Backbone as CSV, one residue per row, in Angstrom:
resi,resn,N_x,N_y,N_z,CA_x,CA_y,CA_z,C_x,C_y,C_z
1,MET,91.725,114.124,94.328,91.690,113.006,94.800,93.166,112.255,95.109
2,MET,93.079,111.474,95.893,94.333,111.132,96.391,95.036,110.018,95.620
3,THR,96.192,110.309,94.957,96.677,109.546,93.968,97.472,108.185,94.934
4,TYR,98.030,107.357,94.135,98.702,105.930,94.736,99.651,106.500,95.504
5,GLY,100.467,107.560,94.991,101.805,108.158,95.545,101.271,108.782,96.599
6,ASP,100.254,109.423,96.658,99.920,110.199,97.797,99.673,109.286,98.940
7,TYR,98.909,108.126,98.567,98.798,106.948,99.651,99.859,106.320,100.256
8,LEU,101.017,106.300,99.344,102.168,105.767,99.649,102.718,106.721,100.863
9,ARG,102.921,108.182,100.472,103.082,109.164,101.130,102.732,109.348,102.587
10,THR,101.347,108.963,102.664,100.658,109.112,103.934,100.855,107.949,104.803
11,LEU,101.081,106.871,104.283,101.496,105.501,105.015,102.840,105.632,105.378
12,ARG,103.584,106.133,104.671,105.134,106.621,105.612,104.909,107.342,106.554
13,ILE,104.453,108.640,106.154,104.123,109.550,107.415,103.368,108.831,108.548
14,ILE,102.477,108.142,108.271,101.672,107.386,109.434,102.631,106.737,110.347
15,SER,103.367,105.854,109.455,104.581,104.951,110.171,105.667,105.758,110.759
16,GLY,105.569,106.929,110.820,106.577,107.956,111.282,108.243,107.811,110.734
17,LYS,107.990,107.193,109.598,109.625,107.022,108.818,109.864,108.182,107.636
18,THR,110.955,107.954,107.742,111.561,108.921,106.571,111.568,108.071,105.122
19,GLN,111.877,108.610,104.201,111.841,107.850,102.877,113.231,107.337,102.937
20,ARG,114.326,107.607,103.605,115.499,106.839,103.621,115.373,105.474,104.600
21,GLN,114.576,105.795,105.734,114.476,104.509,106.544,113.574,103.317,105.573
22,VAL,112.352,103.849,105.122,111.582,102.991,104.173,112.444,102.577,103.207
23,SER,113.379,102.898,102.542,114.389,102.447,101.307,115.267,101.316,101.932
24,ARG,115.588,101.539,103.101,116.521,100.715,103.876,115.801,99.293,104.158
25,ILE,114.686,99.687,104.828,113.927,98.325,105.308,113.526,97.706,104.151
26,SER,112.885,98.309,103.173,112.221,97.670,101.702,113.352,97.155,100.798
27,CYS,114.601,97.506,101.260,115.696,97.182,100.268,115.575,97.652,98.676
28,SER,115.176,98.950,98.753,114.852,99.831,97.580,115.713,101.071,98.048
29,SER,115.888,101.990,96.741,116.611,103.122,97.036,115.836,104.207,97.380
30,GLN,116.461,105.174,97.832,115.500,106.313,98.357,114.842,106.949,97.091
31,ALA,115.661,107.323,95.967,115.390,107.747,94.964,114.044,106.937,94.304
32,MET,113.983,105.617,94.372,112.814,104.901,94.075,111.578,104.930,94.979
33,VAL,111.747,105.171,96.129,110.642,105.335,97.069,110.011,106.861,96.767
34,SER,111.172,107.778,96.607,110.612,109.298,95.917,109.936,109.025,94.969
35,ARG,110.322,108.253,93.733,109.434,108.112,92.733,108.215,107.687,92.828
36,TRP,108.016,106.670,93.434,106.728,106.159,93.891,105.769,107.083,94.445
37,GLU,106.409,107.885,95.653,105.628,108.857,96.107,105.094,109.934,95.091
38,GLN,105.982,110.309,94.254,105.443,111.360,93.380,104.780,110.860,92.274
39,GLY,104.445,109.515,92.256,103.819,108.889,90.924,104.403,108.769,89.611
40,LYS,105.618,108.627,89.702,106.388,108.636,88.582,106.881,107.152,88.202
41,ALA,106.383,106.241,89.374,106.650,104.797,89.215,105.657,104.115,90.346
42,VAL,105.511,102.952,89.786,104.625,102.079,91.152,105.450,101.017,91.436
43,PRO,105.347,100.561,92.813,106.263,99.374,93.268,105.508,97.986,92.603
44,ASN,106.654,97.342,92.047,106.238,96.175,91.567,106.059,94.793,92.787
45,LEU,105.343,93.888,92.214,105.173,92.613,93.131,106.250,92.297,94.068
46,CYS,107.548,92.347,93.645,108.562,91.980,94.421,108.942,92.853,95.374
47,HIS,108.508,94.169,95.331,108.623,95.083,96.178,107.633,95.276,97.405
48,LEU,106.616,94.629,97.066,105.414,94.744,98.258,105.791,94.166,99.749
49,PRO,106.339,92.947,99.828,106.793,92.274,100.986,107.339,93.378,101.966
50,GLY,108.681,93.811,101.334,109.818,94.904,102.066,108.936,96.188,102.225
51,LEU,108.088,96.604,101.435,107.480,97.899,101.607,106.557,97.934,102.580
52,ALA,105.614,96.849,102.633,104.795,96.662,103.537,105.325,96.475,105.076
53,ARG,106.611,95.794,105.138,107.169,95.628,106.408,107.762,97.088,106.815
54,ALA,108.185,97.920,105.841,108.604,99.247,106.207,107.560,100.303,106.684
55,LEU,106.550,100.055,106.135,105.360,101.025,106.326,104.292,100.398,107.513
56,ASP,104.629,99.318,108.064,103.764,98.701,109.141,102.385,98.488,108.607
57,VAL,102.288,97.893,107.611,100.899,97.498,106.916,100.953,96.141,106.242
58,SER,100.035,95.648,106.021,99.839,94.255,105.255,100.070,94.608,103.934
59,GLU,100.385,93.245,103.067,100.723,93.600,101.741,99.284,93.880,101.007
60,TYR,98.078,93.724,101.690,96.932,93.909,101.076,96.708,95.337,100.958
61,HIS,97.009,96.244,102.034,96.915,97.568,102.038,97.973,98.238,100.689
62,LEU,98.706,97.581,100.434,99.521,98.131,98.982,98.909,97.689,97.729
63,THR,97.902,96.920,97.758,97.355,96.533,96.600,96.165,97.625,96.039
64,LEU,96.060,97.413,94.833,95.101,98.583,94.214,93.700,98.328,95.050
65,GLN,93.070,97.141,95.697,92.038,97.027,96.466,92.170,97.761,97.685
66,GLY,93.335,97.582,98.528,93.611,98.366,99.606,93.543,99.823,99.540
67,TYR,94.515,100.114,98.339,94.260,101.667,98.199,93.089,102.215,97.810
68,LYS,91.902,101.720,97.076,90.687,102.064,96.657,89.785,102.329,98.074
69,GLN,89.997,101.372,98.934,89.358,101.491,100.217,89.794,102.258,100.922
70,PHE,91.021,102.487,100.954,91.519,103.734,102.039,91.068,105.098,101.173
71,ARG,91.243,105.187,99.777,90.860,106.359,99.275,89.514,106.842,99.296
72,ASP,88.470,105.612,99.492,87.043,105.917,99.666,86.970,106.437,101.089
73,GLU,87.537,105.662,102.029,87.546,106.158,103.491,88.113,107.725,103.670
74,TYR,88.980,107.835,103.023,89.492,109.436,103.022,88.680,110.419,102.404
75,LYS,88.036,109.979,101.524,87.009,110.925,100.752,85.751,111.084,101.760
76,ARG,85.260,110.002,102.234,84.178,110.344,103.189,84.557,111.201,104.304
77,PHE,85.874,110.925,104.888,86.440,111.754,105.623,86.182,113.169,105.616
78,TYR,86.979,113.388,104.636,87.252,114.978,103.893,85.988,115.576,103.689
79,GLU,85.039,114.831,103.107,83.784,115.368,103.069,82.845,115.678,104.648
80,ARG,82.914,115.035,105.415,82.568,115.317,106.761,83.097,116.201,107.294
81,VAL,84.615,116.607,107.291,85.269,117.759,107.721,84.798,119.128,106.928
82,ASN,84.569,119.116,105.629,83.877,119.886,105.074,82.824,120.545,105.501
83,ASP,81.746,119.400,105.731,80.497,119.773,106.266,80.480,120.311,107.754
84,VAL,81.359,120.098,108.499,81.575,120.389,109.613,82.131,121.846,109.606
85,CYS,83.112,122.156,108.780,83.614,123.500,108.498,82.503,124.461,108.184
86,SER,81.818,124.107,107.225,80.741,124.831,106.380,79.670,125.387,107.596
87,ILE,79.574,124.730,108.722,78.418,124.831,109.763,79.079,126.072,110.586
88,VAL,80.379,125.895,110.856,81.075,126.780,111.964,81.261,128.295,111.118
């Protein structure tokens, strides 16, 4: 199952940015961005506006509800890919 850290990493990769770029735009340290992606910490509310700007998403996408929606869609997509692969 995709963790919140995996989710943040996925959003960063989709945005085409490095951890360093995200850290600069979000006014966070690169070490902190790495800790978020590794699941060792989670961004607090004061980080959300800058992080959303850095990842080119709305603040909603960084909330638990946004994460759950993405996780559920990702799970459905992954299940469909597995179904197609099992047919081939």
